[in-house]
N, C-alpha and C positions, 0 to 999 in steps of 0.2 A: 504494500500500500504506500502510495507517495506521501510525502510530508504534508501536502495540502489537503489530503483526505483524512488526516489524523486530527485529533484534538488534544490540547494540552490537558494533562491530568494533574490534580493537586499534588504538590510536593511539600511534605511537612518536614523535610530534613531527614537525618538519620541514614543517609546514603552518601556515598562518595560522588563528587562531581566527575564528569568525563575527564579522561586523560587528554593531554595535548594531541596524541595520536588519534584518538577517537574523534575529537573535535575536528581535526584536519580532514579526516575521512568524510565527515558530514558536510564540510564546506563545498564539496562538489555538487551538492544538491541545493545550494543557496548561492547562486552566482552573485557576485558583487559584495558579499559579506566577507569580513576580514577578522581573523583571530587576533586578539591583542597580544602584546609581548609576554604577558604572564600566562596566557593560555586559559584564562578564566572568563572571558567575555568575547562576544562578537559584535561587530558594528558595521554599518553601511552608511556611506555619505551619498545621497542622491543629489546630483547637480540639476539645477532648474534654470529657467530663463528669467525668472522674476520672483518677487516676494509671494505673490498669490499662489504660484505653483508650489513653492516650498511649504506654504501653509496648508495647501491641499494635501500634500504628502504627509505632513504632520498629523492632520486630521484622520487620514486613512490609517496611519500607524496606530493612532489612538483608538479608532473604531475596532481594528483587529485585536488590539490589546483587551478591550472590553469584552469582545466576543469570546476570546480564549481565556479570560481571567488571568492574564500573564502580562505584567506591566514593565515596559522598557523605559529608558531615558530617551527623551526626544528633544532635540535642539534644532532650531531653524532660524534663518535670516534670509536676506535677499540672496537668491541664487543657490541655496543649498538647504537640505534637511538631513540631519544625522540621527540615526536610530542606533541605540546600544542596548544589548540585552544580556542578561545572565540570570541564574536562579538564585535569588537572595537566600533562600532557606538552606542551600548547600554551599554558598559562597563560590559558585563556579557554574559550569555549563551542564545542562541536562537536555535530553531529547526535546523537551518543551521549547527550548530556545530556538532550535532549528525548525520546529513546526511553525513557531511564530514568524521567523525570518522568511520561510517559504511562503507563508500566507501574505505577508507584507509585499513580497516581490510580486505575487500573483495579483494582488489588489491594486498595486501601483501600475502593473503592466510592464514591469522591468524584467 
């Protein structure tokens, strides 16, 4: 089943986050997303032509977050919107983060 067909599941902690190797393998399924240097977060910077487009992407990212009950950090300004995600309960990456990233890509059309 593709990531966009899955749904985020509640994570209450008590499990280990993904290893860097596991996270790197998942990146193939979420084009444009980048693993941070610590291997604990992924982020994507969407380039836009103006402020309104950046705001629209921020709103899409927020809508997907609410639908999946999985909440990223979203920053935007003229010409860009950046979305960063990780699972707070485990202090690193979980399958949910990649489900969210894939759904944002699909919703944005990226």
